mmCIF file of the N, C-alpha and C atoms, coordinates in Angstrom:
data_MODEL
# 
_entry.id   MODEL 
# 
loop_
_atom_site.group_PDB 
_atom_site.id 
_atom_site.type_symbol 
_atom_site.label_atom_id 
_atom_site.label_alt_id 
_atom_site.label_comp_id 
_atom_site.label_asym_id 
_atom_site.label_entity_id 
_atom_site.label_seq_id 
_atom_site.pdbx_PDB_ins_code 
_atom_site.Cartn_x 
_atom_site.Cartn_y 
_atom_site.Cartn_z 
_atom_site.occupancy 
_atom_site.B_iso_or_equiv 
_atom_site.pdbx_formal_charge 
_atom_site.auth_seq_id 
_atom_site.auth_comp_id 
_atom_site.auth_asym_id 
_atom_site.auth_atom_id 
_atom_site.pdbx_PDB_model_num 
ATOM 1   N N  . MET A 1 1  ? 18.695  -0.563  4.723   1.00 0.00 ? 1  MET A N  1 
ATOM 2   C CA . MET A 1 1  ? 19.046  -1.086  3.331   1.00 0.00 ? 1  MET A CA 1 
ATOM 3   C C  . MET A 1 1  ? 18.336  -0.505  2.179   1.00 0.00 ? 1  MET A C  1 
ATOM 4   N N  . LEU A 1 2  ? 17.088  -0.190  2.415   1.00 0.00 ? 2  LEU A N  1 
ATOM 5   C CA . LEU A 1 2  ? 16.368  0.198   1.268   1.00 0.00 ? 2  LEU A CA 1 
ATOM 6   C C  . LEU A 1 2  ? 16.834  1.744   1.008   1.00 0.00 ? 2  LEU A C  1 
ATOM 7   N N  . ARG A 1 3  ? 17.032  2.563   1.941   1.00 0.00 ? 3  ARG A N  1 
ATOM 8   C CA . ARG A 1 3  ? 17.605  4.034   1.701   1.00 0.00 ? 3  ARG A CA 1 
ATOM 9   C C  . ARG A 1 3  ? 18.922  4.050   0.943   1.00 0.00 ? 3  ARG A C  1 
ATOM 10  N N  . ASN A 1 4  ? 19.833  2.955   1.531   1.00 0.00 ? 4  ASN A N  1 
ATOM 11  C CA . ASN A 1 4  ? 21.199  2.842   0.801   1.00 0.00 ? 4  ASN A CA 1 
ATOM 12  C C  . ASN A 1 4  ? 20.996  2.467   -0.695  1.00 0.00 ? 4  ASN A C  1 
ATOM 13  N N  . ARG A 1 5  ? 19.826  1.879   -1.138  1.00 0.00 ? 5  ARG A N  1 
ATOM 14  C CA . ARG A 1 5  ? 19.708  1.579   -2.493  1.00 0.00 ? 5  ARG A CA 1 
ATOM 15  C C  . ARG A 1 5  ? 18.880  2.737   -3.252  1.00 0.00 ? 5  ARG A C  1 
ATOM 16  N N  . GLY A 1 6  ? 18.594  3.692   -2.512  1.00 0.00 ? 6  GLY A N  1 
ATOM 17  C CA . GLY A 1 6  ? 17.912  4.745   -3.239  1.00 0.00 ? 6  GLY A CA 1 
ATOM 18  C C  . GLY A 1 6  ? 16.536  4.595   -3.430  1.00 0.00 ? 6  GLY A C  1 
ATOM 19  N N  . ILE A 1 7  ? 15.887  3.687   -2.472  1.00 0.00 ? 7  ILE A N  1 
ATOM 20  C CA . ILE A 1 7  ? 14.434  3.388   -2.619  1.00 0.00 ? 7  ILE A CA 1 
ATOM 21  C C  . ILE A 1 7  ? 13.816  4.214   -1.614  1.00 0.00 ? 7  ILE A C  1 
ATOM 22  N N  . ASP A 1 8  ? 12.708  4.887   -2.221  1.00 0.00 ? 8  ASP A N  1 
ATOM 23  C CA . ASP A 1 8  ? 11.921  5.777   -1.249  1.00 0.00 ? 8  ASP A CA 1 
ATOM 24  C C  . ASP A 1 8  ? 10.480  5.565   -1.402  1.00 0.00 ? 8  ASP A C  1 
ATOM 25  N N  . GLU A 1 9  ? 10.073  4.815   -2.301  1.00 0.00 ? 9  GLU A N  1 
ATOM 26  C CA . GLU A 1 9  ? 8.701   4.484   -2.726  1.00 0.00 ? 9  GLU A CA 1 
ATOM 27  C C  . GLU A 1 9  ? 8.453   3.015   -2.512  1.00 0.00 ? 9  GLU A C  1 
ATOM 28  N N  . LEU A 1 10 ? 7.338   2.500   -1.698  1.00 0.00 ? 10 LEU A N  1 
ATOM 29  C CA . LEU A 1 10 ? 6.991   1.155   -1.628  1.00 0.00 ? 10 LEU A CA 1 
ATOM 30  C C  . LEU A 1 10 ? 5.736   0.681   -2.128  1.00 0.00 ? 10 LEU A C  1 
ATOM 31  N N  . ILE A 1 11 ? 5.645   -0.435  -2.614  1.00 0.00 ? 11 ILE A N  1 
ATOM 32  C CA . ILE A 1 11 ? 4.429   -0.928  -3.229  1.00 0.00 ? 11 ILE A CA 1 
ATOM 33  C C  . ILE A 1 11 ? 4.020   -2.088  -2.214  1.00 0.00 ? 11 ILE A C  1 
ATOM 34  N N  . ILE A 1 12 ? 2.846   -1.968  -1.491  1.00 0.00 ? 12 ILE A N  1 
ATOM 35  C CA . ILE A 1 12 ? 2.536   -2.756  -0.484  1.00 0.00 ? 12 ILE A CA 1 
ATOM 36  C C  . ILE A 1 12 ? 1.427   -3.772  -0.835  1.00 0.00 ? 12 ILE A C  1 
ATOM 37  N N  . THR A 1 13 ? 1.710   -5.105  -0.601  1.00 0.00 ? 13 THR A N  1 
ATOM 38  C CA . THR A 1 13 ? 0.697   -6.146  -0.916  1.00 0.00 ? 13 THR A CA 1 
ATOM 39  C C  . THR A 1 13 ? 0.896   -7.244  0.351   1.00 0.00 ? 13 THR A C  1 
ATOM 40  N N  . GLY A 1 14 ? -0.091  -8.250  0.142   1.00 0.00 ? 14 GLY A N  1 
ATOM 41  C CA . GLY A 1 14 ? 0.061   -9.328  1.164   1.00 0.00 ? 14 GLY A CA 1 
ATOM 42  C C  . GLY A 1 14 ? -1.199  -9.438  1.949   1.00 0.00 ? 14 GLY A C  1 
ATOM 43  N N  . VAL A 1 15 ? -1.217  -10.295 2.897   1.00 0.00 ? 15 VAL A N  1 
ATOM 44  C CA . VAL A 1 15 ? -2.262  -10.693 3.699   1.00 0.00 ? 15 VAL A CA 1 
ATOM 45  C C  . VAL A 1 15 ? -1.798  -10.558 5.360   1.00 0.00 ? 15 VAL A C  1 
ATOM 46  N N  . THR A 1 16 ? -2.538  -10.318 6.024   1.00 0.00 ? 16 THR A N  1 
ATOM 47  C CA . THR A 1 16 ? -3.966  -9.927  6.115   1.00 0.00 ? 16 THR A CA 1 
ATOM 48  C C  . THR A 1 16 ? -4.043  -8.283  6.015   1.00 0.00 ? 16 THR A C  1 
ATOM 49  N N  . THR A 1 17 ? -4.862  -7.839  5.328   1.00 0.00 ? 17 THR A N  1 
ATOM 50  C CA . THR A 1 17 ? -4.988  -6.466  5.025   1.00 0.00 ? 17 THR A CA 1 
ATOM 51  C C  . THR A 1 17 ? -5.174  -5.636  6.271   1.00 0.00 ? 17 THR A C  1 
ATOM 52  N N  . GLU A 1 18 ? -6.019  -6.062  7.281   1.00 0.00 ? 18 GLU A N  1 
ATOM 53  C CA . GLU A 1 18 ? -6.231  -5.237  8.359   1.00 0.00 ? 18 GLU A CA 1 
ATOM 54  C C  . GLU A 1 18 ? -5.387  -5.426  9.573   1.00 0.00 ? 18 GLU A C  1 
ATOM 55  N N  . VAL A 1 19 ? -4.297  -6.213  9.458   1.00 0.00 ? 19 VAL A N  1 
ATOM 56  C CA . VAL A 1 19 ? -3.300  -6.458  10.352  1.00 0.00 ? 19 VAL A CA 1 
ATOM 57  C C  . VAL A 1 19 ? -1.953  -6.242  9.984   1.00 0.00 ? 19 VAL A C  1 
ATOM 58  N N  . CYS A 1 20 ? -1.443  -7.263  9.150   1.00 0.00 ? 20 CYS A N  1 
ATOM 59  C CA . CYS A 1 20 ? 0.064   -7.170  8.740   1.00 0.00 ? 20 CYS A CA 1 
ATOM 60  C C  . CYS A 1 20 ? 0.301   -6.053  7.705   1.00 0.00 ? 20 CYS A C  1 
ATOM 61  N N  . VAL A 1 21 ? -0.730  -6.041  6.744   1.00 0.00 ? 21 VAL A N  1 
ATOM 62  C CA . VAL A 1 21 ? -0.394  -5.163  5.589   1.00 0.00 ? 21 VAL A CA 1 
ATOM 63  C C  . VAL A 1 21 ? -0.507  -3.817  6.172   1.00 0.00 ? 21 VAL A C  1 
ATOM 64  N N  . SER A 1 22 ? -1.569  -3.514  7.025   1.00 0.00 ? 22 SER A N  1 
ATOM 65  C CA . SER A 1 22 ? -1.866  -1.997  7.440   1.00 0.00 ? 22 SER A CA 1 
ATOM 66  C C  . SER A 1 22 ? -0.580  -1.709  8.354   1.00 0.00 ? 22 SER A C  1 
ATOM 67  N N  . SER A 1 23 ? -0.081  -2.719  9.073   1.00 0.00 ? 23 SER A N  1 
ATOM 68  C CA . SER A 1 23 ? 0.977   -2.348  9.997   1.00 0.00 ? 23 SER A CA 1 
ATOM 69  C C  . SER A 1 23 ? 2.160   -1.982  9.330   1.00 0.00 ? 23 SER A C  1 
ATOM 70  N N  . THR A 1 24 ? 2.475   -2.766  8.349   1.00 0.00 ? 24 THR A N  1 
ATOM 71  C CA . THR A 1 24 ? 3.617   -2.552  7.487   1.00 0.00 ? 24 THR A CA 1 
ATOM 72  C C  . THR A 1 24 ? 3.495   -1.313  6.780   1.00 0.00 ? 24 THR A C  1 
ATOM 73  N N  . LEU A 1 25 ? 2.608   -0.890  6.334   1.00 0.00 ? 25 LEU A N  1 
ATOM 74  C CA . LEU A 1 25 ? 2.286   0.537   5.520   1.00 0.00 ? 25 LEU A CA 1 
ATOM 75  C C  . LEU A 1 25 ? 2.438   1.616   6.524   1.00 0.00 ? 25 LEU A C  1 
ATOM 76  N N  . ARG A 1 26 ? 1.819   1.607   7.650   1.00 0.00 ? 26 ARG A N  1 
ATOM 77  C CA . ARG A 1 26 ? 2.089   2.621   8.538   1.00 0.00 ? 26 ARG A CA 1 
ATOM 78  C C  . ARG A 1 26 ? 3.487   2.695   9.155   1.00 0.00 ? 26 ARG A C  1 
ATOM 79  N N  . SER A 1 27 ? 4.144   1.628   9.280   1.00 0.00 ? 27 SER A N  1 
ATOM 80  C CA . SER A 1 27 ? 5.518   1.798   9.764   1.00 0.00 ? 27 SER A CA 1 
ATOM 81  C C  . SER A 1 27 ? 6.374   2.369   8.673   1.00 0.00 ? 27 SER A C  1 
ATOM 82  N N  . ALA A 1 28 ? 6.062   1.997   7.441   1.00 0.00 ? 28 ALA A N  1 
ATOM 83  C CA . ALA A 1 28 ? 6.734   2.388   6.364   1.00 0.00 ? 28 ALA A CA 1 
ATOM 84  C C  . ALA A 1 28 ? 6.639   4.062   6.199   1.00 0.00 ? 28 ALA A C  1 
ATOM 85  N N  . VAL A 1 29 ? 5.477   4.461   6.333   1.00 0.00 ? 29 VAL A N  1 
ATOM 86  C CA . VAL A 1 29 ? 4.907   5.866   6.277   1.00 0.00 ? 29 VAL A CA 1 
ATOM 87  C C  . VAL A 1 29 ? 5.789   6.613   7.361   1.00 0.00 ? 29 VAL A C  1 
ATOM 88  N N  . ASP A 1 30 ? 5.700   6.010   8.564   1.00 0.00 ? 30 ASP A N  1 
ATOM 89  C CA . ASP A 1 30 ? 6.405   6.691   9.804   1.00 0.00 ? 30 ASP A CA 1 
ATOM 90  C C  . ASP A 1 30 ? 7.809   6.932   9.400   1.00 0.00 ? 30 ASP A C  1 
ATOM 91  N N  . LEU A 1 31 ? 8.475   5.904   8.620   1.00 0.00 ? 31 LEU A N  1 
ATOM 92  C CA . LEU A 1 31 ? 9.943   6.103   8.398   1.00 0.00 ? 31 LEU A CA 1 
ATOM 93  C C  . LEU A 1 31 ? 10.214  6.950   7.121   1.00 0.00 ? 31 LEU A C  1 
ATOM 94  N N  . GLY A 1 32 ? 9.095   7.397   6.689   1.00 0.00 ? 32 GLY A N  1 
ATOM 95  C CA . GLY A 1 32 ? 9.230   8.494   5.531   1.00 0.00 ? 32 GLY A CA 1 
ATOM 96  C C  . GLY A 1 32 ? 9.152   7.934   4.111   1.00 0.00 ? 32 GLY A C  1 
ATOM 97  N N  . PHE A 1 33 ? 8.798   6.743   3.908   1.00 0.00 ? 33 PHE A N  1 
ATOM 98  C CA . PHE A 1 33 ? 8.632   6.085   2.677   1.00 0.00 ? 33 PHE A CA 1 
ATOM 99  C C  . PHE A 1 33 ? 7.223   6.508   1.989   1.00 0.00 ? 33 PHE A C  1 
ATOM 100 N N  . ALA A 1 34 ? 7.099   6.789   0.826   1.00 0.00 ? 34 ALA A N  1 
ATOM 101 C CA . ALA A 1 34 ? 5.822   6.938   0.017   1.00 0.00 ? 34 ALA A CA 1 
ATOM 102 C C  . ALA A 1 34 ? 5.317   5.739   -0.240  1.00 0.00 ? 34 ALA A C  1 
ATOM 103 N N  . CYS A 1 35 ? 4.102   5.286   0.230   1.00 0.00 ? 35 CYS A N  1 
ATOM 104 C CA . CYS A 1 35 ? 3.585   4.033   0.046   1.00 0.00 ? 35 CYS A CA 1 
ATOM 105 C C  . CYS A 1 35 ? 2.357   3.903   -1.040  1.00 0.00 ? 35 CYS A C  1 
ATOM 106 N N  . THR A 1 36 ? 2.241   2.735   -1.648  1.00 0.00 ? 36 THR A N  1 
ATOM 107 C CA . THR A 1 36 ? 0.951   2.510   -2.455  1.00 0.00 ? 36 THR A CA 1 
ATOM 108 C C  . THR A 1 36 ? 0.481   1.249   -2.044  1.00 0.00 ? 36 THR A C  1 
ATOM 109 N N  . LEU A 1 37 ? -0.679  1.083   -1.530  1.00 0.00 ? 37 LEU A N  1 
ATOM 110 C CA . LEU A 1 37 ? -1.293  -0.138  -1.237  1.00 0.00 ? 37 LEU A CA 1 
ATOM 111 C C  . LEU A 1 37 ? -2.152  -0.610  -2.472  1.00 0.00 ? 37 LEU A C  1 
ATOM 112 N N  . VAL A 1 38 ? -1.617  -1.857  -2.812  1.00 0.00 ? 38 VAL A N  1 
ATOM 113 C CA . VAL A 1 38 ? -2.500  -2.600  -4.018  1.00 0.00 ? 38 VAL A CA 1 
ATOM 114 C C  . VAL A 1 38 ? -3.575  -3.355  -3.426  1.00 0.00 ? 38 VAL A C  1 
ATOM 115 N N  . ASP A 1 39 ? -4.749  -2.726  -3.632  1.00 0.00 ? 39 ASP A N  1 
ATOM 116 C CA . ASP A 1 39 ? -6.038  -3.290  -3.119  1.00 0.00 ? 39 ASP A CA 1 
ATOM 117 C C  . ASP A 1 39 ? -6.335  -4.647  -3.600  1.00 0.00 ? 39 ASP A C  1 
ATOM 118 N N  . ASP A 1 40 ? -6.149  -5.130  -4.780  1.00 0.00 ? 40 ASP A N  1 
ATOM 119 C CA . ASP A 1 40 ? -6.433  -6.440  -5.256  1.00 0.00 ? 40 ASP A CA 1 
ATOM 120 C C  . ASP A 1 40 ? -5.306  -7.431  -5.108  1.00 0.00 ? 40 ASP A C  1 
ATOM 121 N N  . ALA A 1 41 ? -4.299  -6.839  -4.461  1.00 0.00 ? 41 ALA A N  1 
ATOM 122 C CA . ALA A 1 41 ? -3.027  -7.888  -4.263  1.00 0.00 ? 41 ALA A CA 1 
ATOM 123 C C  . ALA A 1 41 ? -2.966  -7.969  -2.703  1.00 0.00 ? 41 ALA A C  1 
ATOM 124 N N  . CYS A 1 42 ? -3.998  -7.563  -1.897  1.00 0.00 ? 42 CYS A N  1 
ATOM 125 C CA . CYS A 1 42 ? -4.128  -7.822  -0.598  1.00 0.00 ? 42 CYS A CA 1 
ATOM 126 C C  . CYS A 1 42 ? -5.325  -8.646  -0.225  1.00 0.00 ? 42 CYS A C  1 
ATOM 127 N N  . GLY A 1 43 ? -5.269  -9.392  0.858   1.00 0.00 ? 43 GLY A N  1 
ATOM 128 C CA . GLY A 1 43 ? -6.525  -10.191 1.128   1.00 0.00 ? 43 GLY A CA 1 
ATOM 129 C C  . GLY A 1 43 ? -6.621  -10.326 2.681   1.00 0.00 ? 43 GLY A C  1 
ATOM 130 N N  . SER A 1 44 ? -7.839  -10.804 3.005   1.00 0.00 ? 44 SER A N  1 
ATOM 131 C CA . SER A 1 44 ? -8.292  -11.143 4.376   1.00 0.00 ? 44 SER A CA 1 
ATOM 132 C C  . SER A 1 44 ? -9.366  -12.204 4.466   1.00 0.00 ? 44 SER A C  1 
ATOM 133 N N  . ALA A 1 45 ? -9.356  -12.852 5.387   1.00 0.00 ? 45 ALA A N  1 
ATOM 134 C CA . ALA A 1 45 ? -10.495 -13.919 5.550   1.00 0.00 ? 45 ALA A CA 1 
ATOM 135 C C  . ALA A 1 45 ? -11.727 -13.179 5.800   1.00 0.00 ? 45 ALA A C  1 
ATOM 136 N N  . TYR A 1 46 ? -11.791 -11.942 6.260   1.00 0.00 ? 46 TYR A N  1 
ATOM 137 C CA . TYR A 1 46 ? -12.881 -11.180 6.562   1.00 0.00 ? 46 TYR A CA 1 
ATOM 138 C C  . TYR A 1 46 ? -13.083 -10.087 5.494   1.00 0.00 ? 46 TYR A C  1 
ATOM 139 N N  . PRO A 1 47 ? -13.890 -10.004 4.543   1.00 0.00 ? 47 PRO A N  1 
ATOM 140 C CA . PRO A 1 47 ? -14.026 -9.049  3.731   1.00 0.00 ? 47 PRO A CA 1 
ATOM 141 C C  . PRO A 1 47 ? -14.450 -7.652  4.124   1.00 0.00 ? 47 PRO A C  1 
ATOM 142 N N  . ALA A 1 48 ? -15.230 -7.740  5.240   1.00 0.00 ? 48 ALA A N  1 
ATOM 143 C CA . ALA A 1 48 ? -15.597 -6.367  5.781   1.00 0.00 ? 48 ALA A CA 1 
ATOM 144 C C  . ALA A 1 48 ? -14.341 -5.558  6.471   1.00 0.00 ? 48 ALA A C  1 
ATOM 145 N N  . LEU A 1 49 ? -13.473 -6.330  7.074   1.00 0.00 ? 49 LEU A N  1 
ATOM 146 C CA . LEU A 1 49 ? -12.142 -5.904  7.455   1.00 0.00 ? 49 LEU A CA 1 
ATOM 147 C C  . LEU A 1 49 ? -11.274 -5.456  6.487   1.00 0.00 ? 49 LEU A C  1 
ATOM 148 N N  . HIS A 1 50 ? -11.123 -6.243  5.544   1.00 0.00 ? 50 HIS A N  1 
ATOM 149 C CA . HIS A 1 50 ? -10.319 -5.878  4.291   1.00 0.00 ? 50 HIS A CA 1 
ATOM 150 C C  . HIS A 1 50 ? -10.861 -4.606  3.775   1.00 0.00 ? 50 HIS A C  1 
ATOM 151 N N  . ALA A 1 51 ? -12.130 -4.463  3.529   1.00 0.00 ? 51 ALA A N  1 
ATOM 152 C CA . ALA A 1 51 ? -12.677 -3.131  2.948   1.00 0.00 ? 51 ALA A CA 1 
ATOM 153 C C  . ALA A 1 51 ? -12.418 -1.925  3.994   1.00 0.00 ? 51 ALA A C  1 
ATOM 154 N N  . ALA A 1 52 ? -12.580 -2.092  5.230   1.00 0.00 ? 52 ALA A N  1 
ATOM 155 C CA . ALA A 1 52 ? -12.357 -0.953  6.258   1.00 0.00 ? 52 ALA A CA 1 
ATOM 156 C C  . ALA A 1 52 ? -10.900 -0.602  6.170   1.00 0.00 ? 52 ALA A C  1 
ATOM 157 N N  . ALA A 1 53 ? -9.906  -1.655  6.160   1.00 0.00 ? 53 ALA A N  1 
ATOM 158 C CA . ALA A 1 53 ? -8.627  -1.403  6.042   1.00 0.00 ? 53 ALA A CA 1 
ATOM 159 C C  . ALA A 1 53 ? -8.195  -0.484  4.838   1.00 0.00 ? 53 ALA A C  1 
ATOM 160 N N  . LEU A 1 54 ? -8.749  -0.863  3.771   1.00 0.00 ? 54 LEU A N  1 
ATOM 161 C CA . LEU A 1 54 ? -8.437  -0.061  2.514   1.00 0.00 ? 54 LEU A CA 1 
ATOM 162 C C  . LEU A 1 54 ? -9.051  1.440   2.631   1.00 0.00 ? 54 LEU A C  1 
ATOM 163 N N  . ALA A 1 55 ? -10.186 1.425   3.315   1.00 0.00 ? 55 ALA A N  1 
ATOM 164 C CA . ALA A 1 55 ? -10.734 2.799   3.430   1.00 0.00 ? 55 ALA A CA 1 
ATOM 165 C C  . ALA A 1 55 ? -9.901  3.624   4.523   1.00 0.00 ? 55 ALA A C  1 
ATOM 166 N N  . MET A 1 56 ? -9.336  3.062   5.561   1.00 0.00 ? 56 MET A N  1 
ATOM 167 C CA . MET A 1 56 ? -8.430  3.709   6.531   1.00 0.00 ? 56 MET A CA 1 
ATOM 168 C C  . MET A 1 56 ? -7.281  4.220   5.773   1.00 0.00 ? 56 MET A C  1 
ATOM 169 N N  . MET A 1 57 ? -6.777  3.379   4.895   1.00 0.00 ? 57 MET A N  1 
ATOM 170 C CA . MET A 1 57 ? -5.337  3.791   4.338   1.00 0.00 ? 57 MET A CA 1 
ATOM 171 C C  . MET A 1 57 ? -5.618  4.925   3.332   1.00 0.00 ? 57 MET A C  1 
ATOM 172 N N  . ALA A 1 58 ? -6.792  5.110   2.734   1.00 0.00 ? 58 ALA A N  1 
ATOM 173 C CA . ALA A 1 58 ? -6.939  6.337   1.842   1.00 0.00 ? 58 ALA A CA 1 
ATOM 174 C C  . ALA A 1 58 ? -7.582  7.305   2.484   1.00 0.00 ? 58 ALA A C  1 
ATOM 175 N N  . VAL A 1 59 ? -7.889  7.399   3.727   1.00 0.00 ? 59 VAL A N  1 
ATOM 176 C CA . VAL A 1 59 ? -8.533  8.432   4.377   1.00 0.00 ? 59 VAL A CA 1 
ATOM 177 C C  . VAL A 1 59 ? -7.797  9.854   4.202   1.00 0.00 ? 59 VAL A C  1 
ATOM 178 N N  . GLU A 1 60 ? -8.467  10.972  4.256   1.00 0.00 ? 60 GLU A N  1 
ATOM 179 C CA . GLU A 1 60 ? -7.930  12.329  4.300   1.00 0.00 ? 60 GLU A CA 1 
ATOM 180 C C  . GLU A 1 60 ? -7.019  12.500  3.064   1.00 0.00 ? 60 GLU A C  1 
ATOM 181 N N  . GLY A 1 61 ? -7.423  11.991  1.879   1.00 0.00 ? 61 GLY A N  1 
ATOM 182 C CA . GLY A 1 61 ? -6.668  12.266  0.661   1.00 0.00 ? 61 GLY A CA 1 
ATOM 183 C C  . GLY A 1 61 ? -5.372  11.369  0.745   1.00 0.00 ? 61 GLY A C  1 
ATOM 184 N N  . GLY A 1 62 ? -5.252  10.323  1.336   1.00 0.00 ? 62 GLY A N  1 
ATOM 185 C CA . GLY A 1 62 ? -4.093  9.468   1.209   1.00 0.00 ? 62 GLY A CA 1 
ATOM 186 C C  . GLY A 1 62 ? -3.287  9.843   2.311   1.00 0.00 ? 62 GLY A C  1 
ATOM 187 N N  . LEU A 1 63 ? -3.522  10.157  3.572   1.00 0.00 ? 63 LEU A N  1 
ATOM 188 C CA . LEU A 1 63 ? -2.685  10.523  4.638   1.00 0.00 ? 63 LEU A CA 1 
ATOM 189 C C  . LEU A 1 63 ? -1.652  9.344   4.912   1.00 0.00 ? 63 LEU A C  1 
ATOM 190 N N  . PHE A 1 64 ? -2.050  8.086   4.641   1.00 0.00 ? 64 PHE A N  1 
ATOM 191 C CA . PHE A 1 64 ? -1.049  7.032   4.892   1.00 0.00 ? 64 PHE A CA 1 
ATOM 192 C C  . PHE A 1 64 ? -0.534  6.487   3.475   1.00 0.00 ? 64 PHE A C  1 
ATOM 193 N N  . GLY A 1 65 ? -0.830  7.144   2.398   1.00 0.00 ? 65 GLY A N  1 
ATOM 194 C CA . GLY A 1 65 ? -0.365  6.674   1.215   1.00 0.00 ? 65 GLY A CA 1 
ATOM 195 C C  . GLY A 1 65 ? -1.465  6.586   0.258   1.00 0.00 ? 65 GLY A C  1 
ATOM 196 N N  . ARG A 1 66 ? -1.427  6.014   -0.996  1.00 0.00 ? 66 ARG A N  1 
ATOM 197 C CA . ARG A 1 66 ? -2.409  5.849   -2.055  1.00 0.00 ? 66 ARG A CA 1 
ATOM 198 C C  . ARG A 1 66 ? -2.721  4.407   -1.965  1.00 0.00 ? 66 ARG A C  1 
ATOM 199 N N  . VAL A 1 67 ? -4.074  4.229   -2.434  1.00 0.00 ? 67 VAL A N  1 
ATOM 200 C CA . VAL A 1 67 ? -4.679  2.950   -2.741  1.00 0.00 ? 67 VAL A CA 1 
ATOM 201 C C  . VAL A 1 67 ? -5.028  2.789   -4.227  1.00 0.00 ? 67 VAL A C  1 
ATOM 202 N N  . CYS A 1 68 ? -4.596  1.809   -4.911  1.00 0.00 ? 68 CYS A N  1 
ATOM 203 C CA . CYS A 1 68 ? -4.972  1.643   -6.214  1.00 0.00 ? 68 CYS A CA 1 
ATOM 204 C C  . CYS A 1 68 ? -4.856  0.144   -6.537  1.00 0.00 ? 68 CYS A C  1 
ATOM 205 N N  . ASP A 1 69 ? -5.327  -0.146  -7.817  1.00 0.00 ? 69 ASP A N  1 
ATOM 206 C CA . ASP A 1 69 ? -5.336  -1.720  -7.995  1.00 0.00 ? 69 ASP A CA 1 
ATOM 207 C C  . ASP A 1 69 ? -4.206  -1.977  -8.866  1.00 0.00 ? 69 ASP A C  1 
ATOM 208 N N  . SER A 1 70 ? -3.904  -3.298  -9.173  1.00 0.00 ? 70 SER A N  1 
ATOM 209 C CA . SER A 1 70 ? -2.744  -3.852  -9.855  1.00 0.00 ? 70 SER A CA 1 
ATOM 210 C C  . SER A 1 70 ? -2.758  -3.308  -11.326 1.00 0.00 ? 70 SER A C  1 
ATOM 211 N N  . GLN A 1 71 ? -3.862  -3.213  -11.981 1.00 0.00 ? 71 GLN A N  1 
ATOM 212 C CA . GLN A 1 71 ? -3.822  -2.662  -13.442 1.00 0.00 ? 71 GLN A CA 1 
ATOM 213 C C  . GLN A 1 71 ? -3.284  -1.323  -13.480 1.00 0.00 ? 71 GLN A C  1 
ATOM 214 N N  . GLN A 1 72 ? -3.689  -0.420  -12.425 1.00 0.00 ? 72 GLN A N  1 
ATOM 215 C CA . GLN A 1 72 ? -3.152  0.881   -12.336 1.00 0.00 ? 72 GLN A CA 1 
ATOM 216 C C  . GLN A 1 72 ? -1.536  0.920   -12.171 1.00 0.00 ? 72 GLN A C  1 
ATOM 217 N N  . ILE A 1 73 ? -1.099  0.171   -11.269 1.00 0.00 ? 73 ILE A N  1 
ATOM 218 C CA . ILE A 1 73 ? 0.340   0.163   -10.928 1.00 0.00 ? 73 ILE A CA 1 
ATOM 219 C C  . ILE A 1 73 ? 1.011   -0.392  -12.294 1.00 0.00 ? 73 ILE A C  1 
ATOM 220 N N  . LEU A 1 74 ? 0.579   -1.471  -12.899 1.00 0.00 ? 74 LEU A N  1 
ATOM 221 C CA . LEU A 1 74 ? 1.169   -1.950  -14.129 1.00 0.00 ? 74 LEU A CA 1 
ATOM 222 C C  . LEU A 1 74 ? 1.333   -0.901  -15.218 1.00 0.00 ? 74 LEU A C  1 
ATOM 223 N N  . ALA A 1 75 ? 0.152   -0.172  -15.519 1.00 0.00 ? 75 ALA A N  1 
ATOM 224 C CA . ALA A 1 75 ? -0.028  0.844   -16.451 1.00 0.00 ? 75 ALA A CA 1 
ATOM 225 C C  . ALA A 1 75 ? 1.129   1.975   -15.968 1.00 0.00 ? 75 ALA A C  1 
ATOM 226 N N  . GLU A 1 76 ? 1.235   2.440   -14.796 1.00 0.00 ? 76 GLU A N  1 
ATOM 227 C CA . GLU A 1 76 ? 2.302   3.444   -14.405 1.00 0.00 ? 76 GLU A CA 1 
ATOM 228 C C  . GLU A 1 76 ? 3.585   2.900   -14.677 1.00 0.00 ? 76 GLU A C  1 
ATOM 229 N N  . TRP A 1 77 ? 4.011   1.676   -14.407 1.00 0.00 ? 77 TRP A N  1 
ATOM 230 C CA . TRP A 1 77 ? 5.361   1.165   -14.707 1.00 0.00 ? 77 TRP A CA 1 
ATOM 231 C C  . TRP A 1 77 ? 5.585   1.254   -16.112 1.00 0.00 ? 77 TRP A C  1 
ATOM 232 N N  . GLU A 1 78 ? 4.623   0.793   -16.913 1.00 0.00 ? 78 GLU A N  1 
ATOM 233 C CA . GLU A 1 78 ? 4.715   0.904   -18.418 1.00 0.00 ? 78 GLU A CA 1 
ATOM 234 C C  . GLU A 1 78 ? 5.015   2.247   -18.885 1.00 0.00 ? 78 GLU A C  1 
ATOM 235 N N  . GLU A 1 79 ? 4.488   3.212   -18.306 1.00 0.00 ? 79 GLU A N  1 
ATOM 236 C CA . GLU A 1 79 ? 4.734   4.748   -18.669 1.00 0.00 ? 79 GLU A CA 1 
ATOM 237 C C  . GLU A 1 79 ? 6.023   5.112   -18.383 1.00 0.00 ? 79 GLU A C  1 
ATOM 238 N N  . ARG A 1 80 ? 6.600   4.527   -17.220 1.00 0.00 ? 80 ARG A N  1 
ATOM 239 C CA . ARG A 1 80 ? 7.966   4.875   -16.905 1.00 0.00 ? 80 ARG A CA 1 
ATOM 240 C C  . ARG A 1 80 ? 8.995   4.301   -17.719 1.00 0.00 ? 80 ARG A C  1 
ATOM 241 N N  . ARG A 1 81 ? 8.628   3.310   -18.450 1.00 0.00 ? 81 ARG A N  1 
ATOM 242 C CA . ARG A 1 81 ? 9.750   2.704   -19.297 1.00 0.00 ? 81 ARG A CA 1 
ATOM 243 C C  . ARG A 1 81 ? 10.112  3.552   -20.407 1.00 0.00 ? 81 ARG A C  1 
# 
């Protein structure tokens, strides 16, 4: 459905960062989507696991996509207007 609408880039947010969020991001990357994980729009009951999941997503120059905060995303959207 996303491809039919011309969507090829996803902004990923949610809970829990180390489980649902990272699984969704990895699945999307495997399907060929460019992904951005918004670190301050994700959460976990376990801060250490949240931090580890963010670090894993950004590994090797963004192998699984990029990680940024919501202010950066909003600024990028504003530039595209």
